[in-house]
N, C-alpha and C positions, 0 to 999 in steps of 0.2 A: 576758374581760370578763363580769361578772355580767349576768343577764337584766335588761332595762330596767325591767320591772315590779317586780323586787326592789329595784333601785336607787331607784326612785320611792317605794317603801314605806319604805325606810330614810330617805330624805330627808324624807319626810312626817313621820316620827316626830321627826326633829331639829327641823324647823320648829315642830311642835306643842309641843315641849318649851320652846323659847326664845321663841316669838312671844307677843304679847299680843292677846287676842281683841278685834277691832273697831278696833285701832289699829296704825299702822305701828310696827315695832320695829327700831331700828338698834343692833346690838351695838357697844358702844364699842370692843371689842377688834378688830373688823373694819370699819374705816371704809369707807363706800361700799356696804355690804351692807344690804339691807332685807328684813325678814320680815313676812309678812302672814297673818293668820288671821281668818276670819269663820265663826261658827257658824250663821249664817242668811244668806239673800240680803240684800245691802246695797242701799240706795237709790242713786240717781244721784249720783256724785261727779264734780266738775269740778276739774281740776288741770293744772298745766303739767308734763308729763313731761320729764325731763331725758334726755340720752343714756344709755341703759342696755340691759341684757338682762334679761328676766324670764322665769321658768319657773313655771307653775302645776303643782303636783304632785297636787293634788286640787281638783275643781270646775271651773268655767269662768267666763269673763268676756266681756262685750260692750263694745267700745270704739267711740267715734265720733270721728273726726277730720274736721272739715269736712263734706264730703258722703260720706265713706267710713266704712262700718261694718265692724268686724272682730270676729269671734267666735273666741276661742281657748281651748283647754283643755289637757288633760294631754299631748296628742300634738304640740303646737306650742309654740314659744318666741316671745317678742316681742322685737323689736329696734327701739329708737328711736335715731335718729342725730342729732337736734338737739332743742332745747327746743320742745315742741309743746303747745298747749292741747287737752286731751282730755277727753271725757265718758266715764265708765265705769260699768258696773253688774255687780256680782257676781251671776251667774245661778244657780249651783248651790252650795249650802252647807247643812249641817244639823249639829246637835250630834253625831250619830253619824258623819258624814263631812264635816268642816268644809272650807271653802275654805282652801287652803294654798299660798302662793307665796313665791318668793325673787327678789329683784332685785339686780343688781350694776351700779354706775356704770361706764360705759365709760371707759377711759383711752386718749386719743388718742395719747399719747406711746408707750405700749406697742404700740398697733396700728401706728404708724409704724415703730417699730423692727422689728417682725415682718415688715412689708411688704418691708423691705430683704433679709430672709432667705428669704422664701417667694415664688416666682414666681406671678404672677396666674393664676387659673383662668378659663376662658371662661364667659360668662353662659349659663345653661341655655337650650337651644333652646326657642322658643315662649314665652319669659317675657312676662307680661302687662304692661300699662301700670302696674298697681299696684306692680310691682317697683321703680318709680322713687320711690315714696313714702318719706318719712323715717320712717315707722312701718310695719313689716311683720312677718309671721310666717314661721317656718321650721320644718323638722322637728327634733324633739328626738332627739339621738343618745345612745347608751349612754355613750360617752366623756365627753360634756358633763355628763350626769347624775352620772357618777362623780366628775368634777372638782368639781362643786358639793357633792356629798356629802362629799368630803374637806375642802373649804373649811369647811363648817359643823361638821364633826367637830372642828375646831380649837377651837371654843368650849368643848369639854370637855378640851382639852389646851393650856391657855394658854401654857405654857412653849415650845411649838413654833410659836406664831403668827409671831414675828418672822422665823424662818428659813424656814418653809414657806409662809406665806400669799402672799408675792410670787411664788413659783414656781407656785402653783396659779392665782392670778389671771392670770399670763402664759399658762398652759395654756388657761384659759377663753377668753382673747382669741384664741389660736391656733385653737381649735376653731371659733370664730365666723368667723374669717377664711377658713378652708378649707371652710366650710359654705355653705348657701344665702345667708346674709347677706353673704358675703365681697365680692361685687362692689359692693354698696351701701356697705359700710364703706370700701372703697378709693376710691370716688367722693368721699365726703365728706372723707376724710383726705388726698387728693392735692391739693396747693395750686393747681395750674393748671386744675382742672376747674370747670365751671359750678356743680355741686352744692356744692363747697367755697365758691365765691364767694357763692352765695345763703345758705349757712349763716352766713357772716361777716356778711351784711346782717341776717339774722334775729337773730344775737347782739346786734347794734346795736339792733334794734327791741326786744328783750327788756329792755334796760336803760333804754329811754327811751319806753316805751309810753304814758306819761301825757302826753307832748307831742303837739302837732299832727303828723299824719303827712304827710310829703311823699315820695311814692313815688319821685319823680325823684331824691331824695337817696339813697334806699336803692339804686336802680338804679346810681347813680354809685358807691356804696360797693361794689357787686358788680362794677363794671367792665363793665356791660351797657347796651344800649339799653332803653328803657322797655318796649317790647313783648316783647322777649326775656326781660327780667326777670320780667314778669308771668307769662309762660308757664312758666318754670322754677320760680318761687315756688309756683304752684298745683300743678305736677306733684309737688313735694316735700311740700306741706302740705295739699293738697286744699282750700285756701282762697285768696282774694285777699289781698293785704297788708292791706287795710282790714278784711276779715272776721277775719283773724288778730289784728290789734290790738284789735278789738272784743271778741273772746273772751278775750284776755289781760286787758283791763280789767275785764270782767264777772266773770271768775274771781277776780281779785284783790279786787274789791269784795265779793264774796260771802265770801271768806276774812276780810276785815276786819270784816264785820258779825258773822260767827260767832265769831271768835277774839278780836277787840278790842272787840266790842260797839258798833261805830259805828252811827249811824242811817244810813238809805239816802242822804240828801242829802250827809252828810259823806263817806261812802264814795265816792259818785259823784264828788264834787269831787276827792277824793284821787287817783283813778285817771285824772282828766283830762276828765270830763264837765262841761260848762257848763250843761246843761239837765237838771233833775231829772226832768221828764216824759219826755224822750228816753231817759234812763237806765232809767226804770221800764218803758217799752215794750220796749226791747231786752233787759232783764233777763228780763221775762216770756217773751219769745220764746225765749230760750235755756234757762231753767230751768223753764218751764211754770207759773209763778205770779209775782205781783208780789213785790217784795223783802220787805215786812213779812210777808206770808203764808208765803213760802218759808222765811224764817229762823225764824219761829215754829214751823214744822213739823219743823225739824231737831232731832235729838237728838245732843248731844255735838259735838265739833269736826269741821270739814270733813275728810272722808277724802280723802287725796291720796297716792297710792302713790309713784311715783318722784320726784315733786317734793320729798318730804320729804328725800330724799338731797341734792337741789340746795340746799335751804334750810339744811341743817345740816352734815352731814359731808362732802358732796361737791358 
């Protein structure tokens, strides 16, 4: 196996060749793959991250999920196991050494099939409470870098994609399942676990976030008592159900104002707010400025890394 630094350098060249500066790029030939490149540090981006694995091969990023902040770079991978509203900032990037990253949507059917073939491995001793989060980081291994490199190499070998891409995707899922993220992936994918039950309720909330929230309905959806549901929801998302819904609404409202040019009142109503003043207060608390000022200060469309996969190809 080549040295990880050499693999990372090769992967960086592939991403740099195919990515678009400042915008997420999804190669049509490889659905579910996302390439990112920034030539300078990027401002705060808010998006709903879908279940995915992401590697930074150059630079670093800071993510905020509820009350949890995660800083990761070239030596760590990111695994997201359910749709999560996340704030992110690209910390290290320059024209000479741009931020370069690749993401891949997780395929739960692939993981479930692999779980039948691979016996579970024990949780590492002394694992912290953050290990229960639906967003976590793990060590980047040379075999995983090699698999991603071979996957992106197919962009220059289009005749091989149909035969080889499914095999490499399966290998990537295998590497995740036997690595640090394995126990969390099994918890979400196993039907009778509490994590899976909460994930099902979160999927319900993601499709109906503009409606009034009744937490008891979500708890019932998860097959849990209200107190137990609250506990497991916050353990996974670092937020209460109400905070989660609020961030979903505000993130979507910001996207609507940036990409569809809606005014603040219309966007607020669209995502479920009845009070424009309440919307403005909560928007300022999350984004640091009232809606009109924030949108006026933005340049180009909202940057949203893994959510772009969710919205289009995955």
